[in-house]
Every structure is written in structure tokens, then in C-alpha cells.
C-alpha positions as CSV (number, residue, x, y, z in Angstrom):
1,M,24.5,6.6,-6.9
2,F,21.3,8.4,-8.0
3,L,17.8,6.7,-7.6
4,H,17.0,5.8,-11.5
5,G,17.5,7.4,-14.7
6,K,13.5,6.3,-16.1
7,T,10.7,8.2,-17.5
8,K,8.5,5.2,-17.5
9,C,7.6,4.4,-13.9
10,D,9.5,0.6,-13.6
11,A,5.9,-0.6,-11.5
12,N,8.4,-3.6,-10.6
13,S,10.5,-1.6,-8.6
14,L,7.6,0.0,-6.7
15,C,6.0,-1.6,-3.7
16,Q,3.1,-0.3,-2.0
17,G,3.6,-1.0,1.6
18,T,1.6,-1.3,4.4
19,N,-0.2,0.5,7.6
20,N,-0.4,-2.4,9.9
21,K,1.2,-1.3,12.8
22,L,2.1,-4.2,15.0
23,T,-0.5,-6.3,14.0
24,Q,0.3,-9.8,13.0
25,L,-0.7,-11.4,9.7
26,G,-2.5,-14.8,10.8
27,H,0.2,-17.2,11.7
28,V,4.0,-15.7,11.6
29,E,4.9,-17.7,8.4
30,D,2.3,-15.9,6.8
31,H,3.5,-12.6,8.1
32,F,7.1,-13.4,6.7
33,T,5.3,-14.6,3.4
34,S,3.8,-11.4,2.9
35,L,6.3,-9.1,4.1
36,Q,9.2,-10.9,1.7
37,R,6.5,-10.7,-1.2
38,M,5.9,-7.2,-1.0
39,Y,9.5,-6.5,-1.1
40,N,11.4,-8.0,-2.9
41,N,12.9,-6.4,-5.7
42,C,11.6,-3.3,-4.4
43,E,13.1,0.2,-4.3
44,V,10.6,2.6,-3.8
45,V,8.6,1.8,-0.9
46,L,4.9,4.4,-1.4
47,S,3.3,3.9,1.8
48,N,5.0,2.6,5.2
49,L,8.0,0.1,5.5
50,E,7.0,-1.8,8.5
51,I,9.0,-4.8,9.5
52,T,7.4,-7.2,12.2
53,Y,7.3,-10.2,14.4
54,V,10.9,-11.6,11.9
55,E,11.9,-15.0,13.6
56,H,15.9,-15.5,14.9
57,N,17.1,-17.2,11.6
58,R,15.0,-15.5,9.0
59,D,16.7,-14.4,5.3
60,L,15.9,-10.8,5.4
61,S,18.7,-10.0,2.8
62,F,15.6,-8.7,0.1
63,L,15.0,-5.7,2.2
64,K,18.4,-4.5,0.6
65,T,17.0,-2.8,-2.5
66,I,15.2,-0.2,-0.6
67,Q,16.3,3.1,-1.2
68,E,13.4,5.9,-0.3
69,V,10.4,5.4,2.0
70,A,7.3,7.7,1.4
71,G,5.9,7.4,4.8
72,Y,7.3,6.1,8.1
73,V,10.0,3.1,8.7
74,L,8.6,0.7,11.6
75,I,11.1,-1.7,13.0
76,A,9.2,-3.5,15.8
77,L,8.9,-7.0,17.9
78,N,11.6,-8.8,16.3
79,M,14.1,-11.6,17.0
80,V,16.4,-11.4,13.8
81,D,19.4,-10.4,14.0
82,V,20.4,-8.0,11.5
83,I,17.8,-5.9,9.6
84,P,20.1,-5.0,6.4
85,L,18.8,-1.7,5.4
86,E,21.8,-1.0,3.9
87,N,20.9,1.5,0.9
88,L,17.7,2.9,2.3
89,Q,18.4,6.5,1.8
90,I,15.8,8.9,2.4
91,I,12.5,9.0,4.5
92,R,10.4,11.1,3.5
93,G,7.9,11.0,6.6
94,N,4.8,11.9,4.5
95,V,2.8,9.5,7.5
96,L,3.8,9.2,10.7
97,Y,4.0,6.5,13.0
98,D,2.0,7.5,16.0
99,N,1.8,10.7,14.2
100,S,5.3,11.5,15.4
101,F,7.7,9.2,13.8
102,A,9.3,8.9,10.9
103,L,11.8,6.0,12.2
104,A,10.5,4.1,15.1
105,V,12.2,1.0,16.5
106,L,10.8,-0.9,19.4
107,S,11.1,-3.8,20.9
108,N,13.4,-5.9,19.0
109,Y,13.8,-9.2,21.5
110,H,13.0,-12.4,22.7
111,M,11.5,-12.7,26.3
112,N,14.2,-14.6,27.7
113,K,16.4,-11.8,26.0
114,T,19.3,-14.3,24.5
115,Q,17.4,-13.4,21.1
116,G,17.3,-10.0,19.5
117,L,18.2,-7.7,17.0
118,R,21.9,-6.6,17.0
119,E,22.5,-4.8,14.0
120,L,20.7,-1.6,12.1
121,P,23.4,-1.2,9.4
122,M,21.1,1.7,7.6
123,K,24.6,3.4,7.0
124,R,23.1,5.3,3.9
125,L,20.1,6.4,5.1
126,S,21.2,10.7,5.6
127,E,17.8,12.3,5.2
128,I,14.4,12.1,7.3
129,L,12.6,14.9,6.1
130,N,9.9,14.9,8.2
131,G,9.1,13.6,11.9
132,G,11.7,12.5,14.4
133,V,13.3,9.2,15.8
134,K,12.5,6.8,18.5
135,I,14.5,4.0,19.4
136,S,13.5,2.7,22.8
137,N,13.6,-1.3,24.4
138,N,15.9,-3.1,22.1
139,P,18.0,-4.5,24.8
140,K,21.0,-6.2,22.2
141,L,20.9,-3.7,19.5
142,C,24.1,-1.8,19.6
143,N,25.8,1.6,17.6
144,M,22.5,3.6,18.0
145,D,24.0,5.7,19.8
146,T,27.0,6.5,18.0
147,V,24.7,7.7,15.1
148,L,24.4,11.5,14.4
149,W,21.0,11.5,14.3
150,N,20.7,15.8,14.3
151,D,22.6,15.4,11.1
152,I,19.7,13.0,9.5
153,I,16.5,14.6,10.7
154,D,15.4,18.5,10.2
155,T,16.3,19.9,13.4
156,S,14.3,23.1,12.1
157,R,10.7,21.3,12.2
158,K,11.6,20.2,16.1
159,P,10.4,16.7,15.8
160,L,9.9,14.8,19.1
161,T,13.1,12.4,19.3
162,V,13.3,9.1,22.0
163,L,16.5,7.6,21.9
164,D,16.5,4.8,24.7
165,F,19.9,3.5,24.3
166,A,20.7,-0.5,24.9
167,S,22.5,-1.0,28.3
168,N,24.9,-3.6,26.9
169,L,26.7,-0.4,25.6
170,S,30.2,-1.5,26.5
171,T,29.7,-5.2,24.9
172,C,29.3,-2.9,21.4
173,P,31.9,-2.8,18.7
174,K,33.5,0.8,18.5
175,C,33.9,2.9,15.3
176,H,36.1,2.5,12.9
177,P,39.2,4.9,13.6
178,N,38.8,6.5,10.4
179,C,34.6,7.4,10.6
180,T,34.0,11.2,11.1
181,E,34.0,11.9,15.2
182,D,33.5,7.9,16.2
183,H,30.0,8.6,14.4
184,C,29.1,4.8,12.5
185,W,26.5,2.5,12.0
186,G,28.4,-0.6,13.2
187,A,32.0,-2.2,13.2
188,G,34.3,-1.8,10.2
189,E,35.0,1.5,8.1
190,Q,32.2,0.2,5.8
191,N,29.6,1.2,8.4
192,C,31.3,4.7,9.0
193,Q,27.9,7.0,9.2
194,T,28.3,9.8,6.1
195,L,28.1,13.4,7.3
196,T,26.3,15.8,4.9
197,K,24.4,18.6,7.3
198,V,26.3,19.2,10.3
199,I,29.7,19.8,8.5
200,C,28.6,22.0,6.0
201,A,30.1,25.7,5.4
202,Q,28.0,28.3,6.4
203,Q,27.3,29.1,2.6
204,C,25.1,26.0,2.1
205,S,21.4,26.2,1.8
206,G,21.3,22.2,2.5
207,R,23.2,19.0,2.3
208,C,26.7,19.1,0.7
209,R,30.0,16.8,0.4
210,G,32.7,18.6,2.2
211,K,33.6,21.4,4.5
212,V,33.9,24.2,2.0
213,P,31.4,26.1,-0.3
214,S,32.3,24.9,-3.1
215,D,31.1,21.3,-1.9
216,C,27.4,22.4,-1.3
217,C,24.8,20.6,-2.7
218,H,21.7,21.9,-5.2
219,N,18.9,23.1,-3.4
220,Q,16.8,20.5,-4.4
221,C,19.3,17.7,-3.3
222,A,18.1,15.3,-0.5
223,A,20.5,12.6,1.5
224,G,23.7,14.7,0.1
225,C,25.0,14.7,-3.3
226,T,28.3,13.9,-6.4
227,G,28.6,17.8,-7.2
228,P,27.2,21.0,-7.0
229,R,24.2,20.5,-9.7
230,E,20.7,19.0,-9.4
231,S,22.2,16.0,-11.4
232,D,23.8,15.6,-9.0
233,C,22.0,14.4,-5.8
234,L,21.2,11.0,-3.9
235,A,18.1,11.8,-3.6
236,C,15.7,14.6,-4.2
237,R,13.7,17.2,-1.8
238,K,10.8,17.0,-4.1
239,F,10.2,15.6,-7.1
240,R,12.5,13.3,-9.1
241,D,12.9,14.4,-13.5
242,D,14.8,11.7,-14.7
243,A,18.1,12.7,-13.3
244,T,17.7,15.8,-12.8
245,C,15.4,16.9,-8.7
246,K,13.0,19.3,-9.4
247,D,10.5,21.6,-7.7
248,T,7.4,20.5,-9.9
249,C,7.5,18.3,-12.7
250,P,7.4,19.4,-15.9
251,P,3.6,20.4,-16.4
252,L,1.5,19.0,-19.9
253,V,0.3,22.0,-21.5
254,L,2.1,25.5,-21.8
255,Y,0.7,28.8,-22.8
256,N,1.4,29.9,-26.0
257,P,1.7,33.8,-25.8
258,T,1.6,34.0,-29.8
259,T,-1.3,31.7,-30.6
260,Y,-2.6,33.2,-26.9
261,Q,-3.3,29.1,-26.2
262,M,-2.8,26.7,-24.2
263,D,0.0,23.9,-26.3
264,V,0.8,20.6,-25.6
265,N,3.8,20.5,-24.0
266,P,5.9,17.2,-25.0
267,D,8.0,17.0,-22.7
268,G,5.5,17.3,-20.2
269,K,5.2,14.6,-16.9
270,Y,2.8,12.9,-14.2
271,S,3.7,13.4,-10.6
272,F,4.3,9.8,-9.1
273,G,5.1,10.1,-5.1
274,A,7.9,11.8,-5.3
275,T,9.1,10.9,-9.3
276,C,8.1,12.7,-13.1
277,V,6.6,10.2,-15.2
278,R,5.3,9.9,-19.1
279,E,2.3,7.6,-18.1
280,C,1.0,7.0,-15.0
281,P,1.5,2.8,-13.4
282,H,-1.3,0.4,-14.0
283,N,-4.7,1.1,-11.9
284,Y,-4.2,4.9,-11.3
285,V,-6.0,7.8,-12.6
286,V,-5.0,11.0,-14.3
287,T,-5.7,14.0,-13.1
288,D,-6.2,17.5,-15.0
289,H,-3.5,19.2,-13.0
290,G,-1.1,16.5,-14.1
291,S,-0.9,13.6,-11.2
292,C,-1.7,10.2,-10.7
293,V,-4.1,9.5,-7.7
294,R,-5.7,6.4,-6.7
295,S,-9.7,7.8,-6.7
296,C,-11.1,11.3,-8.5
297,N,-12.6,14.4,-6.3
298,T,-15.9,14.5,-5.5
299,D,-16.8,16.6,-7.9
300,T,-15.3,14.2,-11.2
301,Y,-15.7,11.1,-12.0
302,E,-13.2,8.3,-13.4
303,V,-13.7,7.6,-17.4
304,E,-11.6,5.5,-19.5
305,E,-10.5,7.6,-22.3
306,N,-7.7,6.1,-25.5
307,G,-6.9,2.8,-22.9
308,V,-6.3,5.8,-19.9
309,R,-8.1,5.8,-16.7
310,K,-8.9,10.1,-16.2
311,C,-10.9,11.8,-13.9
312,K,-13.0,14.0,-16.0
313,K,-15.4,16.5,-14.6
314,C,-19.3,15.7,-13.7
315,D,-21.6,16.8,-16.5
316,G,-24.4,18.2,-13.6
317,L,-24.5,16.0,-10.4
318,C,-22.4,13.4,-9.6
319,S,-23.3,10.2,-9.2
320,K,-22.8,9.0,-5.2
321,V,-19.3,8.6,-4.3
322,C,-18.6,7.8,-0.6
323,N,-15.6,7.5,1.6
324,G,-14.4,3.7,2.2
325,I,-12.9,2.5,5.6
326,G,-9.5,4.6,6.0
327,I,-10.4,7.8,4.1
328,G,-11.6,11.1,5.2
329,E,-14.3,10.8,8.5
330,L,-13.8,7.0,8.1
331,K,-10.0,7.4,8.1
332,G,-8.5,5.0,11.3
333,I,-11.9,2.5,11.8
334,L,-11.2,-0.7,11.4
335,S,-15.0,-1.5,10.0
336,I,-18.2,-1.0,8.9
337,N,-20.3,-1.3,12.0
338,A,-24.0,0.6,13.2
339,T,-22.4,4.1,13.1
340,N,-21.0,4.4,10.0
341,I,-22.9,2.2,7.7
342,D,-26.0,5.0,6.8
343,S,-22.8,7.2,5.0
344,F,-23.1,4.2,2.6
345,K,-26.3,5.3,1.8
346,N,-27.3,5.7,-2.0
347,C,-23.2,5.0,-3.1
348,T,-22.2,3.4,-6.1
349,K,-18.2,4.2,-6.2
350,I,-16.7,3.6,-2.8
351,N,-13.5,5.7,-2.8
352,G,-11.1,3.1,-0.2
353,D,-11.9,0.2,1.7
354,V,-15.0,-2.1,2.6
355,S,-14.1,-4.5,5.5
356,I,-16.8,-6.1,7.6
357,L,-14.8,-7.9,10.9
358,P,-16.7,-9.6,13.3
359,V,-16.7,-7.0,15.7
360,A,-19.4,-5.3,13.6
361,F,-22.1,-7.7,14.6
362,L,-20.6,-7.5,18.0
363,G,-20.8,-4.6,18.8
364,D,-18.2,-2.3,20.7
365,A,-18.7,-1.9,24.7
366,F,-15.8,0.5,25.0
367,T,-16.6,2.8,21.7
368,K,-19.9,2.2,23.0
369,T,-20.6,1.1,19.0
370,L,-24.4,-1.0,19.0
371,P,-24.5,-4.6,16.8
372,L,-24.7,-4.0,13.6
373,D,-28.3,-4.6,12.0
374,P,-28.0,-7.0,9.3
375,K,-31.2,-5.3,7.4
376,K,-28.7,-2.1,7.1
377,L,-26.3,-4.2,4.9
378,D,-28.7,-3.4,2.1
379,V,-26.9,-0.1,1.8
380,F,-24.4,-1.6,-0.5
381,K,-26.6,-3.0,-2.7
382,T,-25.8,0.3,-5.2
383,V,-22.3,-0.1,-5.1
384,K,-20.9,-0.9,-8.7
385,E,-17.5,0.2,-7.4
386,I,-14.5,-0.3,-4.5
387,S,-10.9,1.6,-5.3
388,G,-9.4,-0.1,-2.4
389,F,-10.2,-4.1,-1.1
390,L,-13.1,-5.3,-0.3
391,L,-12.9,-7.5,3.1
392,I,-15.4,-9.6,4.5
393,Q,-14.3,-11.7,8.1
394,A,-18.5,-11.6,9.4
395,W,-21.6,-11.5,7.7
396,P,-25.2,-12.6,9.0
397,D,-25.3,-16.8,9.9
398,N,-28.8,-17.1,7.9
399,A,-27.4,-15.7,4.6
400,T,-26.2,-17.9,1.6
401,D,-24.8,-15.6,0.1
402,L,-23.0,-12.1,-0.1
403,Y,-26.0,-10.6,-1.2
404,A,-25.2,-6.9,-0.4
405,F,-22.0,-6.9,-3.2
406,E,-24.6,-8.3,-6.1
407,N,-24.3,-5.8,-7.6
408,L,-20.5,-5.0,-7.4
409,E,-18.8,-4.6,-11.0
410,I,-15.3,-3.7,-10.4
411,I,-12.7,-4.0,-7.2
412,R,-9.4,-1.5,-8.3
413,G,-7.2,-2.9,-5.4
414,R,-5.7,0.5,-5.7
415,T,-5.0,-0.3,-1.6
416,K,-5.1,-3.8,-0.4
417,Q,-5.4,-6.1,2.6
418,H,-2.0,-7.2,4.5
419,G,-0.2,-5.2,1.1
420,Q,-1.8,-8.2,-0.9
421,Y,-5.4,-9.1,-1.4
422,S,-8.1,-6.7,-3.0
423,L,-10.9,-9.9,-2.1
424,A,-10.9,-12.1,0.5
425,V,-13.4,-13.9,1.9
426,V,-12.8,-15.6,5.4
427,N,-14.6,-17.9,7.7
428,L,-18.4,-17.5,6.8
429,K,-21.1,-19.5,7.1
430,I,-22.1,-18.7,3.2
431,Q,-22.9,-21.6,0.4
432,S,-22.0,-19.1,-2.5
433,L,-20.3,-15.8,-3.0
434,G,-23.1,-14.3,-5.3
435,L,-21.6,-11.6,-6.3
436,R,-23.1,-12.1,-9.9
437,S,-21.8,-8.5,-11.1
438,L,-18.6,-8.7,-10.8
439,K,-16.7,-8.3,-13.9
440,E,-12.9,-7.2,-12.9
441,I,-10.5,-7.2,-10.5
442,S,-8.4,-4.7,-11.3
443,D,-5.1,-5.8,-9.2
444,G,-4.6,-7.5,-6.3
445,D,-4.9,-11.4,-5.3
446,V,-7.8,-12.9,-4.2
447,A,-8.5,-14.8,-0.6
448,I,-11.3,-17.2,-0.4
449,M,-10.9,-19.0,3.0
450,K,-12.4,-21.0,6.0
451,N,-15.3,-21.1,4.4
452,K,-16.6,-24.6,5.5
453,N,-20.5,-24.6,3.9
454,L,-18.8,-22.7,0.5
455,C,-19.2,-24.2,-2.5
456,Y,-18.6,-22.5,-6.4
457,A,-15.7,-20.3,-5.2
458,D,-13.2,-23.1,-7.1
459,S,-15.0,-23.1,-10.0
460,M,-14.3,-19.8,-11.0
461,N,-12.1,-19.1,-13.6
462,W,-10.8,-16.3,-11.7
463,H,-8.3,-15.3,-14.0
464,S,-10.7,-13.6,-16.8
465,L,-11.4,-11.3,-13.9
466,F,-7.9,-10.4,-13.2
467,A,-6.5,-7.1,-15.5
468,T,-2.7,-8.8,-14.2
469,Q,-1.0,-11.7,-14.8
470,S,0.9,-11.3,-11.9
471,Q,-2.8,-11.5,-9.8
472,K,-3.0,-15.2,-7.5
473,T,-5.8,-17.0,-6.0
474,K,-6.0,-18.8,-2.8
475,I,-8.9,-20.7,-2.3
476,I,-8.6,-23.7,0.8
477,Q,-10.4,-24.9,3.0
478,N,-13.9,-24.3,2.1
479,R,-16.3,-27.0,1.3
480,N,-15.2,-29.9,-0.3
481,K,-15.7,-30.4,-3.8
482,N,-16.9,-34.1,-3.8
483,E,-19.8,-32.9,-1.5
484,C,-20.4,-29.8,-3.2
485,A,-21.3,-31.9,-6.6
486,A,-23.4,-34.7,-4.3
487,E,-25.8,-32.3,-3.3
488,R,-25.9,-30.9,-6.6
489,H,-24.6,-27.3,-6.1
490,V,-22.8,-26.5,-9.0
491,C,-23.3,-24.5,-11.9
492,D,-26.1,-24.5,-14.0
493,P,-25.9,-26.1,-17.4
494,L,-26.6,-22.9,-19.3
495,C,-23.3,-21.5,-17.7
496,S,-20.6,-21.3,-19.8
497,D,-16.8,-22.9,-18.6
498,V,-15.4,-19.8,-17.1
499,G,-17.5,-21.1,-13.9
500,C,-20.3,-19.5,-12.0
501,W,-21.5,-17.2,-8.2
502,G,-24.1,-19.7,-7.0
503,P,-27.0,-21.9,-8.4
504,G,-29.1,-21.4,-11.0
505,P,-29.1,-19.3,-14.7
506,F,-29.3,-16.1,-13.2
507,H,-25.5,-16.5,-10.6
508,C,-23.6,-17.4,-14.2
509,F,-20.2,-15.5,-14.9
510,S,-21.3,-16.0,-18.7
511,C,-23.6,-18.3,-20.7
512,R,-23.1,-20.9,-22.7
513,F,-26.0,-20.1,-25.2
514,F,-27.4,-16.6,-24.8
515,G,-29.0,-13.8,-21.8
516,R,-31.5,-12.4,-21.2
517,Q,-31.1,-9.4,-18.9
518,K,-28.7,-10.9,-16.0
519,E,-30.4,-14.6,-16.7
520,C,-28.9,-16.9,-19.1
521,V,-31.4,-18.8,-21.9
522,K,-31.0,-21.7,-24.1
523,Q,-32.5,-20.7,-26.5
524,C,-34.2,-16.7,-27.6
525,N,-37.6,-16.0,-27.3
526,I,-39.4,-13.1,-30.0
527,L,-41.7,-11.9,-26.9
528,Q,-39.2,-11.9,-24.0
529,G,-36.5,-11.3,-26.1
């Protein structure tokens, strides 16, 4: 039952997860589609697993593959009968819901209370490493009271636990007679809870598979084991290296006492989440310490060497790197606004996301935030790279394009809006995108939607920007192509067939003939180049 035996990280089995909490992602249909796309064939969730707003008759069988969640699990505001997380073994709780809960099951019912979550058969869940459990306001949900939660959570940390069980317990199915001390996740012997802690012998330091000392699991095991060795674990407490649990990943270099030098370790691996990997996944950066990270430290810069993106020490002062939305001092902030925009002055790279929402220009009386002065957007003219996503849902009405991002070259998409989009431009009055320096969108999809005056966007061969074949575009409900052509809002003849970002020879993605600095020309000139 051990998770994987892979030395190279299989990106197909990993999914990013989300941090939307109780926010619904547009229409309920779009919300479910986003959920399905995120977790289809996913085994390890790198952040949080959030299952919300699922309607009554939806098929959630795609959730059965999930085995591990690094952050928290939120199950809220659903009307579906069953959420089949039947292979989930461990919740790490690296991030907690409401700063307290690794598992939160909240208000899963319809207002008329005839529909709602009835079963949550997490029969393999044996370990929550950090954080508590909150189960509240689920009038149809059964068998949460028959689970021995103290066998799952780390009671030594004294986590906050709120267990508000349903009022219809008398109508819920009883545990099968073969279940240990009447502990189960639902009806039938297959839903008996497997206890791996409270039954252990005194000699065990963690989990066990039985009551005698020889049944103790290795101290690197989490969730239980099939034998006494670190290779018999169901999940790993810290790191998984192939089929073995370890305290740390094998170092990339080893000290040679004969030569008094550091030698390359042929068995060295990088740490990626709780896994040791030979190579970091696409779109992650390698550090000297042997880790796969989303962004480099402030005293290093990102560089590509032999096809591998690395963090390299700056020679003198680094170019200015700033925290974006969701990082550092902007953690928990939803949008660029009047109070934080000055922090982006002179930045060349933004670690995190850039979100510009309607509240930015309206101001917020509750937080006493003034409306953003549109002139302040010029601070983004120095930005060449965004490690996360770029989301623009509000922009000055008199602006014809996204002029402030005219020098943006790369959107990495290491975090994505709704777990899907690395570039989203929605409901603006612009006529063109104007992203004339953009050359790469490393990961994530593109959504250009509901911009009633926008031309040129569908002229672009977006796949020439993409780094992976799985990336997609959603370019809909913008200005009609025929209307654009009638008013001559089309690419300049000097542009190549790849498309353009706006009018004239300065907005071509590439040139049909020659390029002079940022302008496409028909022929070169001895004096001008």
C-alpha cells in the first residue's frame, strides 16, 4: 500500500491544490469543472484540498485517487450524498484552515435539508500530522461520531477539535460487528476504522499494526505500516525516498575525508514537498541546498544552466525582487491597492501573484483603503517576470491596453488563479492587450474573457508562448472579429502570422521581415540598422 516507488517525480500524479476557502469560482458549473480538472488522476495534493459547492447528483469518483494532502482538507457547502476520499491516508497540515484545522467539514446540506452530505468514507485516513478537526452543521452526515479521532490527530500538540455531530444519529447505520470497539467510517466491514496508535504497545514510538511490541512501526512511518522497517510504511512522516521513509533526502554532495573535498553524491536527490526526487518538476527552481522551490531567496537570482533552472548567488546587488500577492507582507491580501502598490517600485521580478480587482479602484471603507490612483500603475513598467499568475479584472476606463505591463517577458505560473489560470484578463474596456514583450507562459492556462472592446487576442498563436502541451486558452466573449476587421483593428502587415498584441509594427509578436529594436520593418537601413 506504500504510496509510490518513483525516483523521478511523476508530475501527472501531483496537483497544486487551491487556497480559495469558501469562494465560489464563477458559475457552479465552472466551479465543478475546475475541481474535476484539478484532481483528476491526482495522488498527492501539494497545498490544500478544497471541495466546495458540489451539487447533489455530481460524480466525484475522480477523488478516489488522492492519497496525501500537504495542507488542509476543506469540505464545505456541498449537497452531494457521498464524497469518496477512500484512499486518503495522511493530511500533513502544513497549512491550516482558520489557522487551526487540518480537516474542516462544514455546512454540507441544502437549505431545505432534504439533500446533503451523508457519507464521508475516509476509511484509510490514519494520520493528521498537524492541526485539529472541525465537523459542524452537517445534518445528514453519519458516522463521524463513530470515528476515534484521537487515533488520527497528534494529541501531543493539543490541536483545537470541534465535533458538532448531526441530530439524526439514531437513523445512521451502526458499525459492523467486526469493527474494533465500534469505530467505523460507515456501514459494512469495509468501512471499519483501522486503529494504528491507541492500540500500540508501550514500546512503540509512533504507529503500529497490532498490539504487541513486534507490531511497532518504524519511527519514520506515518499512517501505519505493514512491517517493522522504514520501507514498510504506509506513508512517510518526513521524506519518501523511493520505497523508504527518511529523515532527510540523500545530499547532493558528500565530504571525502581522503581528498578533503566535497564529491558529487551519485545517489543524491532533491527534496520536493515530502518526496526525494532525481529532478525537480517542470517550472520549479533548484537551490544549492538540494530543494525544489517556486522562487529564489532575495540574495540569489534565477538562471537556466544545462536545461535546469537554478538559484545563483548575485554578483553584488541583486536586481530588485518583490513579494507579490500571497507572499510575505502581502499574504492574505486579495488585490493590488493604494496601500501596497508602492512596494513594487523598481521591481524587475515579482515572487507571487499580481491581482488587480475592482476593489482596487473603488477603495475599501472597511479597511480605510483609498481608491488607487491609475497613474500609480506605472510602477509595473519595470517588471519583467512574475513567478505566479497575472489576474486583471479592473483597469482604468480610458486605457486602451495593459500599458503598465509592456515590459513583462515571462509569467511562470507556479501558482495559478483558481488552480488553473496563469494569465486572466476579464471584463475590461481595453482594445488590445499590449503585452508586447511577453515571450513565455511557463505553466497554466490563459483566460481572456468578456472584454467587449478587445480585438487582436484571437490573432495570437498562444501555443508559441506555452512551455507545455497541456496548456490551454479560453478566449471568449470579446469583440466580434468581423467588427474588429471592419474598423481595421487587425495586425500590421509587417507582423508575422504568429499574431500581435495590438495595432502597428511595435506590437508584433514576431516580424514578417526584419526587426529594428522593438519595431518591425520591411527592410534594414544602413544608418538605422
